[in-house]
C-alpha positions as CSV (number, residue, x, y, z in Angstrom):
1,X,86.3,-108.5,233.7
2,X,85.5,-106.6,237.0
3,X,85.5,-109.1,239.9
4,X,84.4,-108.6,243.4
5,X,83.6,-104.8,243.5
6,X,79.9,-105.0,243.9
7,X,79.2,-102.6,241.1
8,X,76.6,-102.6,238.4
9,X,76.1,-100.5,235.3
10,X,79.0,-101.9,233.3
11,X,79.5,-100.3,229.9
12,X,78.5,-102.9,227.4
13,X,76.0,-103.9,224.8
14,X,73.2,-106.1,225.7
15,X,74.6,-109.0,223.7
16,X,78.2,-108.5,224.6
17,X,80.4,-109.8,227.5
18,X,81.1,-106.8,229.9
19,X,84.8,-106.4,229.7
20,X,84.7,-102.6,230.2
21,X,83.6,-101.4,233.5
22,X,83.7,-97.6,232.9
23,X,84.4,-95.3,229.9
24,X,85.8,-91.9,230.7
25,X,87.2,-89.0,228.7
26,X,91.0,-89.2,228.3
27,X,91.3,-86.1,230.5
28,X,89.7,-88.0,233.4
29,X,91.5,-91.3,233.0
30,X,94.1,-90.8,235.8
31,X,91.3,-89.9,238.2
32,X,89.3,-92.9,237.2
33,X,92.3,-95.2,237.6
34,X,93.0,-93.7,241.1
35,X,89.4,-94.3,242.1
36,X,89.5,-98.0,241.1
37,X,92.9,-98.6,242.8
38,X,91.7,-96.8,246.0
39,X,88.6,-99.1,245.8
40,X,90.8,-102.3,245.5
41,X,93.0,-101.1,248.3
42,X,89.9,-101.1,250.7
43,X,89.4,-104.8,250.4
44,X,90.7,-107.2,253.1
45,X,94.0,-108.7,252.0
46,X,93.1,-112.2,253.0
47,X,89.9,-111.8,251.1
48,X,91.6,-110.7,248.0
49,X,94.0,-113.6,248.1
50,X,91.2,-116.1,248.6
51,X,89.2,-114.5,245.8
52,X,92.1,-114.8,243.4
53,X,92.6,-118.5,244.5
54,X,88.8,-119.1,244.0
55,X,88.9,-117.7,240.5
56,X,91.8,-119.9,239.6
57,X,89.9,-123.0,241.1
58,X,86.7,-122.5,239.3
59,X,87.9,-121.3,235.9
60,X,86.5,-123.7,233.4
61,X,84.6,-125.8,236.0
62,X,81.1,-127.1,235.7
63,X,78.4,-124.9,237.3
64,X,77.5,-127.5,239.9
65,X,81.0,-127.5,241.2
66,X,81.3,-123.7,241.1
67,X,78.2,-123.2,243.2
68,X,79.4,-125.4,245.9
69,X,83.0,-124.1,246.0
70,X,81.9,-120.6,245.9
71,X,79.3,-120.9,248.6
72,X,81.9,-122.6,250.9
73,X,84.5,-120.0,250.2
74,X,82.1,-117.1,250.9
75,X,80.8,-118.6,254.2
76,X,84.4,-119.4,255.2
77,X,85.6,-115.8,254.6
78,X,82.6,-114.2,256.4
79,X,83.4,-116.1,259.6
80,X,87.1,-115.5,259.4
81,X,88.7,-112.9,261.6
82,X,89.2,-110.6,258.8
83,X,85.4,-111.1,257.5
84,X,84.2,-110.5,261.1
85,X,86.3,-107.3,261.4
86,X,84.8,-106.1,258.0
87,X,81.3,-106.7,259.1
88,X,81.9,-105.0,262.5
89,X,83.5,-102.1,260.8
90,X,80.5,-101.7,258.4
91,X,78.0,-102.0,261.3
92,X,80.0,-99.5,263.4
93,X,80.4,-97.2,260.4
94,X,84.2,-97.1,260.5
95,X,87.0,-98.2,258.4
96,X,88.3,-101.8,258.9
97,X,91.6,-102.2,260.6
98,X,93.5,-103.2,257.5
99,X,93.0,-99.8,256.0
100,X,94.5,-97.9,259.0
């Protein structure tokens, strides 16, 4: 499962759950792992912590509950100091402060 990266094009069959995000030749495996780690490390630390907590909270929950909880969590993070810094960094085409 690949959570929170905003990517599409998962490697899976139409009828299967997408548990594989990328398939690479063995010779390219280290580079692929490094890319994924570098990508994860660009995320805001508070956002990552809140996303992990959200996943634990909604695991196995009914869809009606998931929608409300997720919507509130996203809205809360977007208006947080870290969320606002991320948005400003994006609009100003610079790296956010937590990556410095």
